[in-house]
N, C-alpha and C positions, 0 to 999 in steps of 0.2 A: 408631580405636584399640581400641574395644571388640571389633570383629571380629577383630583380631589376637590379642587376649587370649583370646578364645573359641577361636580356631583353635589357639593354642599349648596351651591347657589340654586340648583334645581330642587333640592329638598326644601329649602326655605320658601321658594315660590309655591311648591306643592302644598305644604302645610299652611302657608299663608292664605292660599285660595280656599282651603277646606274650612277654615274657621274664621275667615275674615269678616263674616257677617254676624258673628256671635255676640258682638257688643250690643247692649241695649242702652237707651238713654236712662240716665239716673241709676246706673249700676249700683247695687247694694254692696256695702263693705261690711267688715266684721262688726263695727259698732252698730250699724243698722240691724244686723242679724241678732245681736245680743239683746236688743230692745224688744224683739218679738216675744210675746208670751202666749201660752196656750193652756188649754185644759184637756181633760181626757176625751172630749168630744171633737177634738181637732180633726179636720180633714187634711190629709197630706197627699199631695200629688207630685209625682216625678213626671215631668213632661219633656219629651224630646221633640223639638221643632226641627223639621228638615224640609228640603226641597225634593222634587221628583228625581232630579239627577244628583247622584251621590257617589262619592269615592269609597274605596275600601275602608278607610279610616272612619268615615261618617257612618257606614254600616256597622263597623265594630263598636262604635260608641253606643249605637242603639242596642245592639245585641247584648253587649257586656253590661251596660247600665241597667237593662231590664233584668238580667240574670242576677246582678248584684243586689238590686232592690228587692227582688223576690226572695233571695237568700236571707237578707237582713230582716225583712218584715212580713214573712209569709202568713203568720197568724193575724196580723193587722189587715193584710190585704183580704184574707178570707172573711174577716168581720166587716169589711166595707169601709173602714176608716182611712185606708191607704190605697192609692191606685197609681198605675203607670199608664201613660198615654204616649203614643207616637203620632204626631200630627204633621201632615204635609202642608207646608205653607203655600203651595200652589193650588190648594183646594179651599173652598169657602169656610169649612169648619176650622181648619188650621189658621186661616187669616183672622177669623173672628176671635178665636181664643188668644192668638198672639197679640192682637190689638187690645184685648181686655187686660192682658198682663204686661203690656208695653214692651213686648219682645219684637224686635225689628228684623231678625234674621235667624239663621240656624243657631239653636241653643239647647242646652240641657239645664232645666231649672227645677228647683224644688218650690212648690207653692203650698204654703201653710196659711189657712184662713185668709186667702187673697194677698198674702205677703210673698214676694218673689225673691228667691235666693239663687243667683246665677252661678252655676258650677261648670260652665262650658269649657273654660280654659283648662282646668284640671282634668276634665273628662277627656278632652282631646289629647292632652299630654300623656295620659295613661290609658289610651283607647284599647290597648291589647291586654290589659291586666284587670281582670275582674276584682281581685283583692284591693287594688289601689283605687279603682272607681268606687268600690264598696266603702272604703275608708272616707272618701270625699263625700259620698251621699250621707253616711252616718254623721260626719262632722256637721254638715249643713242642717240636717234634721235635728240633731241634738242641740246645736246652738240656738236654733229657732224655736225649740219647744221647751226651753229652760223656764221653769216656773219662778 
C-alpha cells in the first residue's frame, strides 16, 4: 500500500511539473470561444510553446498534436490558411510570439485571427493519443470558427 501511495505521489509531482506553466493570464473559456467569428479567409495556427528541456510527455504532446492537426486539416495547411508551429520559449522568436499572445509558459494554443484558445490541459491529459488530441483540436477550431 505504501508503494502505491509513493508511486501516486511521484506521478502527481511529475505531471504537475510538466504542465505547471501552462496557464496563461486571462485564460479563455467556452463562452469566450463561442463569441469568436470568422470567415473563409481566417488564419488558423496551432502553436506549441515549449522550453529547451522537455520530458517525454512534453515531446509526445508536440509530436501527436502536429500529427493530429495535419491529419485533420491537410488540405487547408497546403493552401496556407492553417499552420502548425513549435516555438522554444528559451529563444527570442518564441518569447516574442508568446508575449504577443499573452502565453506565459509551456502551452498548446489554437490562434484564430489573433484570438487564443488554450487547449494545453486536455493535450497533456491525452498526450499519448492522437485521436483524442485530434478531437480537442477540432473542438477548439470548430467552436472558434462558428459563423
